[in-house]
ZADO-1210 file (C-alpha; in nm, 4 decimals, padded with zeros to 6 digits):
<atoms>
<atom x="00.0000" y="00.0000" z="00.0000" code="MET" pos="1"/>
<atom x="00.1182" y="00.3460" z="-00.0834" code="THR" pos="2"/>
<atom x="00.0345" y="00.6524" z="00.1266" code="PRO" pos="3"/>
<atom x="-00.2534" y="00.8734" z="00.0071" code="PRO" pos="4"/>
<atom x="-00.1590" y="01.1003" z="-00.2836" code="VAL" pos="5"/>
<atom x="-00.3233" y="01.4425" z="-00.3049" code="PHE" pos="6"/>
<atom x="-00.4782" y="01.4801" z="-00.6534" code="ILE" pos="7"/>
<atom x="-00.6727" y="01.8049" z="-00.6577" code="GLU" pos="8"/>
<atom x="-00.9241" y="02.0189" z="-00.4734" code="ARG" pos="9"/>
<atom x="-01.2848" y="02.0432" z="-00.5922" code="LEU" pos="10"/>
<atom x="-01.5667" y="02.2765" z="-00.4964" code="ASP" pos="11"/>
<atom x="-01.7609" y="02.0562" z="-00.2509" code="PRO" pos="12"/>
<atom x="-02.0816" y="02.2517" z="-00.3241" code="ALA" pos="13"/>
<atom x="-02.0708" y="02.1649" z="-00.6969" code="ASP" pos="14"/>
<atom x="-02.2587" y="01.8329" z="-00.7073" code="GLY" pos="15"/>
<atom x="-02.2391" y="01.8046" z="-01.0870" code="ALA" pos="16"/>
<atom x="-01.8611" y="01.8480" z="-01.0790" code="LEU" pos="17"/>
<atom x="-01.8239" y="01.5908" z="-00.7992" code="ILE" pos="18"/>
<atom x="-02.0338" y="01.3398" z="-00.9975" code="GLN" pos="19"/>
<atom x="-01.8375" y="01.3920" z="-01.3199" code="SER" pos="20"/>
<atom x="-01.5062" y="01.3590" z="-01.1355" code="LYS" pos="21"/>
<atom x="-01.6205" y="01.0371" z="-00.9645" code="ILE" pos="22"/>
<atom x="-01.7045" y="00.8920" z="-01.3066" code="GLU" pos="23"/>
<atom x="-01.3659" y="01.0054" z="-01.4406" code="GLU" pos="24"/>
<atom x="-01.1836" y="00.8436" z="-01.1461" code="TYR" pos="25"/>
<atom x="-01.3810" y="00.5200" z="-01.1876" code="GLU" pos="26"/>
<atom x="-01.2908" y="00.5005" z="-01.5555" code="ALA" pos="27"/>
<atom x="-00.9243" y="00.5410" z="-01.4584" code="ALA" pos="28"/>
<atom x="-00.9255" y="00.2568" z="-01.2022" code="ILE" pos="29"/>
<atom x="-01.1864" y="00.0137" z="-01.3425" code="ARG" pos="30"/>
<atom x="-00.9327" y="-00.2182" z="-01.5052" code="ASP" pos="31"/>
<atom x="-00.6418" y="-00.1677" z="-01.2655" code="GLU" pos="32"/>
<atom x="-00.4921" y="-00.4968" z="-01.1364" code="PRO" pos="33"/>
<atom x="-00.4727" y="-00.3609" z="-00.7784" code="LEU" pos="34"/>
<atom x="-00.7483" y="-00.2122" z="-00.5683" code="GLU" pos="35"/>
<atom x="-00.7472" y="00.1686" z="-00.5760" code="ASN" pos="36"/>
<atom x="-00.9620" y="00.4301" z="-00.4076" code="ALA" pos="37"/>
<atom x="-01.0383" y="00.7941" z="-00.4737" code="TYR" pos="38"/>
<atom x="-01.1647" y="00.9881" z="-00.1743" code="VAL" pos="39"/>
<atom x="-01.3320" y="01.3286" z="-00.1943" code="ILE" pos="40"/>
<atom x="-01.3314" y="01.4773" z="00.1551" code="LEU" pos="41"/>
<atom x="-01.6007" y="01.7182" z="00.2744" code="GLU" pos="42"/>
<atom x="-01.3634" y="02.0116" z="00.2153" code="ASP" pos="43"/>
<atom x="-01.3144" y="01.9076" z="-00.1503" code="GLY" pos="44"/>
<atom x="-00.9645" y="01.7635" z="-00.1194" code="LYS" pos="45"/>
<atom x="-00.9201" y="01.4534" z="-00.3372" code="VAL" pos="46"/>
<atom x="-00.6795" y="01.1710" z="-00.2572" code="TYR" pos="47"/>
<atom x="-00.5880" y="00.8522" z="-00.4431" code="ARG" pos="48"/>
<atom x="-00.4844" y="00.5451" z="-00.2461" code="ILE" pos="49"/>
<atom x="-00.3413" y="00.2287" z="-00.4017" code="THR" pos="50"/>
<atom x="-00.3767" y="-00.1019" z="-00.2216" code="GLY" pos="51"/>
<atom x="-00.3275" y="-00.4683" z="-00.3058" code="GLY" pos="52"/>
<atom x="-00.5151" y="-00.7292" z="-00.5092" code="LYS" pos="53"/>
<atom x="-00.7930" y="-00.7752" z="-00.2526" code="GLU" pos="54"/>
<atom x="-00.8009" y="-00.4541" z="-00.0508" code="SER" pos="55"/>
<atom x="-00.7233" y="-00.0863" z="-00.0171" code="VAL" pos="56"/>
<atom x="-00.6879" y="00.1035" z="00.3104" code="TYR" pos="57"/>
<atom x="-00.8421" y="00.4524" z="00.2986" code="PRO" pos="58"/>
<atom x="-00.8743" y="00.4476" z="00.6777" code="GLU" pos="59"/>
<atom x="-00.5293" y="00.6094" z="00.6839" code="VAL" pos="60"/>
<atom x="-00.7273" y="00.9321" z="00.6352" code="LEU" pos="61"/>
<atom x="-00.9075" y="00.8498" z="00.9643" code="ALA" pos="62"/>
<atom x="-01.1485" y="01.1135" z="01.0974" code="LYS" pos="63"/>
<atom x="-01.1307" y="01.3133" z="00.7734" code="ALA" pos="64"/>
<atom x="-01.3425" y="01.0394" z="00.6107" code="LEU" pos="65"/>
<atom x="-01.6620" y="01.1438" z="00.7898" code="LYS" pos="66"/>
<atom x="-01.8967" y="01.2799" z="00.5217" code="GLY" pos="67"/>
<atom x="-01.6596" y="01.1834" z="00.2389" code="ALA" pos="68"/>
<atom x="-01.7426" y="01.0332" z="-00.0998" code="VAL" pos="69"/>
<atom x="-01.5268" y="00.7305" z="-00.1770" code="LEU" pos="70"/>
<atom x="-01.5054" y="00.5176" z="-00.4889" code="THR" pos="71"/>
<atom x="-01.2874" y="00.2126" z="-00.5366" code="HIS" pos="72"/>
<atom x="-01.2370" y="-00.0711" z="-00.7797" code="ASN" pos="73"/>
<atom x="-01.2657" y="-00.4451" z="-00.7372" code="HIS" pos="74"/>
<atom x="-01.0000" y="-00.5882" z="-00.9735" code="PRO" pos="75"/>
<atom x="-01.0792" y="-00.8642" z="-01.2182" code="ARG" pos="76"/>
<atom x="-00.9735" y="-01.1960" z="-01.0636" code="GLY" pos="77"/>
<atom x="-01.0156" y="-01.0750" z="-00.7054" code="SER" pos="78"/>
<atom x="-01.2778" y="-01.2089" z="-00.4644" code="ALA" pos="79"/>
<atom x="-01.5206" y="-00.9638" z="-00.6230" code="ASN" pos="80"/>
<atom x="-01.8906" y="-01.0443" z="-00.5918" code="GLU" pos="81"/>
<atom x="-02.0013" y="-00.7571" z="-00.8195" code="HIS" pos="82"/>
<atom x="-02.1272" y="-00.5601" z="-00.5216" code="SER" pos="83"/>
<atom x="-02.0042" y="-00.4424" z="-00.1831" code="PHE" pos="84"/>
<atom x="-01.8260" y="-00.6818" z="00.0505" code="SER" pos="85"/>
<atom x="-01.9028" y="-00.7027" z="00.4217" code="ALA" pos="86"/>
<atom x="-01.5797" y="-00.5068" z="00.4780" code="GLU" pos="87"/>
<atom x="-01.7003" y="-00.2314" z="00.2426" code="ASP" pos="88"/>
<atom x="-02.0326" y="-00.2053" z="00.4269" code="LEU" pos="89"/>
<atom x="-01.8606" y="-00.1936" z="00.7663" code="ASN" pos="90"/>
<atom x="-01.6216" y="00.0733" z="00.6392" code="PHE" pos="91"/>
<atom x="-01.9136" y="00.2870" z="00.5162" code="PHE" pos="92"/>
<atom x="-02.0804" y="00.2599" z="00.8563" code="ARG" pos="93"/>
<atom x="-01.7738" y="00.2911" z="01.0793" code="ASP" pos="94"/>
<atom x="-01.6264" y="00.5975" z="00.9075" code="PHE" pos="95"/>
<atom x="-01.9543" y="00.7794" z="00.8415" code="GLY" pos="96"/>
<atom x="-01.9109" y="00.8137" z="00.4666" code="LEU" pos="97"/>
<atom x="-02.1657" y="01.0169" z="00.2735" code="LYS" pos="98"/>
<atom x="-02.1406" y="00.7858" z="-00.0281" code="GLN" pos="99"/>
<atom x="-01.9515" y="00.4681" z="-00.1129" code="LEU" pos="100"/>
<atom x="-01.9102" y="00.3554" z="-00.4715" code="ARG" pos="101"/>
<atom x="-01.7518" y="00.0501" z="-00.6271" code="GLY" pos="102"/>
<atom x="-01.6608" y="-00.0359" z="-00.9826" code="VAL" pos="103"/>
<atom x="-01.5553" y="-00.3587" z="-01.1499" code="ASP" pos="104"/>
<atom x="-01.5364" y="-00.4901" z="-01.5057" code="GLU" pos="105"/>
<atom x="-01.9166" y="-00.5222" z="-01.5293" code="ALA" pos="106"/>
<atom x="-02.0888" y="-00.2948" z="-01.2781" code="TYR" pos="107"/>
<atom x="-02.0909" y="00.0320" z="-01.0861" code="VAL" pos="108"/>
<atom x="-02.2583" y="00.0201" z="-00.7453" code="TYR" pos="109"/>
<atom x="-02.3278" y="00.2887" z="-00.4897" code="GLU" pos="110"/>
<atom x="-02.4430" y="00.3146" z="-00.1321" code="LEU" pos="111"/>
<atom x="-02.5584" y="00.6362" z="00.0321" code="ASP" pos="112"/>
<atom x="-02.7523" y="00.7672" z="00.3289" code="ARG" pos="113"/>
<atom x="-03.0772" y="00.8300" z="00.1396" code="SER" pos="114"/>
<atom x="-03.3258" y="00.5437" z="00.1623" code="SER" pos="115"/>
<atom x="-03.5260" y="00.6893" z="-00.1278" code="GLU" pos="116"/>
<atom x="-03.3509" y="00.4853" z="-00.3968" code="SER" pos="117"/>
<atom x="-03.2943" y="00.1133" z="-00.3523" code="VAL" pos="118"/>
<atom x="-03.2843" y="-00.1465" z="-00.6287" code="ASP" pos="119"/>
<atom x="-03.5535" y="-00.4120" z="-00.6333" code="LEU" pos="120"/>
<atom x="-03.4249" y="-00.7634" z="-00.5571" code="PRO" pos="121"/>
<atom x="-03.3587" y="-00.9958" z="-00.8491" code="ILE" pos="122"/>
<atom x="-03.6115" y="-01.2830" z="-00.8431" code="PRO" pos="123"/>
<atom x="-03.4629" y="-01.6184" z="-00.7437" code="LEU" pos="124"/>
<atom x="-03.5398" y="-01.7752" z="-01.0818" code="PHE" pos="125"/>
<atom x="-03.3272" y="-01.5056" z="-01.2522" code="ARG" pos="126"/>
<atom x="-03.0223" y="-01.5149" z="-01.0218" code="ILE" pos="127"/>
<atom x="-02.6962" y="-01.5984" z="-01.1981" code="ASP" pos="128"/>
<atom x="-02.5070" y="-01.9014" z="-01.0732" code="LEU" pos="129"/>
<atom x="-02.1812" y="-01.7051" z="-01.0382" code="ASP" pos="130"/>
<atom x="-02.3042" y="-01.5393" z="-00.7178" code="GLY" pos="131"/>
<atom x="-02.3055" y="-01.1787" z="-00.8402" code="LYS" pos="132"/>
<atom x="-02.6816" y="-01.1489" z="-00.8138" code="ASP" pos="133"/>
<atom x="-02.6957" y="-01.3258" z="-00.4779" code="TYR" pos="134"/>
<atom x="-02.4583" y="-01.0709" z="-00.3219" code="ARG" pos="135"/>
<atom x="-02.6464" y="-00.7863" z="-00.4881" code="HIS" pos="136"/>
<atom x="-02.9714" y="-00.9090" z="-00.3298" code="ASN" pos="137"/>
<atom x="-02.7979" y="-00.9419" z="00.0066" code="ARG" pos="138"/>
<atom x="-02.6755" y="-00.5803" z="-00.0079" code="VAL" pos="139"/>
<atom x="-03.0300" y="-00.4700" z="-00.0990" code="ILE" pos="140"/>
<atom x="-03.1544" y="-00.6429" z="00.2186" code="ASP" pos="141"/>
<atom x="-02.8854" y="-00.4724" z="00.4283" code="ILE" pos="142"/>
<atom x="-02.9606" y="-00.1317" z="00.2737" code="ALA" pos="143"/>
<atom x="-03.3334" y="-00.1637" z="00.3403" code="VAL" pos="144"/>
<atom x="-03.2749" y="-00.2833" z="00.6998" code="ALA" pos="145"/>
<atom x="-03.0489" y="00.0183" z="00.7653" code="ASN" pos="146"/>
<atom x="-03.2483" y="00.2833" z="00.5718" code="SER" pos="147"/>
<atom x="-02.9728" y="00.3312" z="00.3139" code="LEU" pos="148"/>
<atom x="-02.9826" y="00.3867" z="-00.0604" code="GLY" pos="149"/>
<atom x="-02.8245" y="00.1227" z="-00.2857" code="TYR" pos="150"/>
<atom x="-02.8061" y="00.0862" z="-00.6620" code="ARG" pos="151"/>
<atom x="-02.6098" y="-00.1268" z="-00.9069" code="ARG" pos="152"/>
<atom x="-02.5958" y="-00.0797" z="-01.2813" code="ARG" pos="153"/>
<atom x="-02.4019" y="-00.2174" z="-01.5742" code="LYS" pos="154"/>
<atom x="-02.1374" y="00.0057" z="-01.7292" code="HIS" pos="155"/>
<atom x="-02.2613" y="00.2284" z="-02.0051" code="GLU" pos="156"/>
<atom x="-02.0763" y="00.1712" z="-02.3353" code="PRO" pos="157"/>
<atom x="-01.7992" y="00.4255" z="-02.3851" code="GLY" pos="158"/>
<atom x="-01.7746" y="00.5169" z="-02.0164" code="LYS" pos="159"/>
</atoms>
């Protein structure tokens, strides 16, 4: 793991800019062989953290993470379940993130503190045997039980 690298400072009040930057960062790390995270702190400072094949450690930013937006990748070939791991969910809770996003070769997924938008579960007869839909349904259950928002979508072509 490398220490956090300061990337830039954004206007934290500019939601459209934050969203476009998150998408830009995700495109940059989607196919990386190691897990990487971009963190946008409440004050607009952006850091990139590089981890290993199965994990990244943004907790080095400690208390500054409260209210932050964090995106990270799950590398191809890792123990990726095409959704958030239990560790991801605990991290979101324990550090008080505003939003947690994940990206892999097939999907983008996000968790936030607004219970207004939660995906509907995939019916059992449509669940893929590779486990990606099972985990997705499990995260939906956790989001609903904790009044959180959760969505997962396939990558849009060209993004």
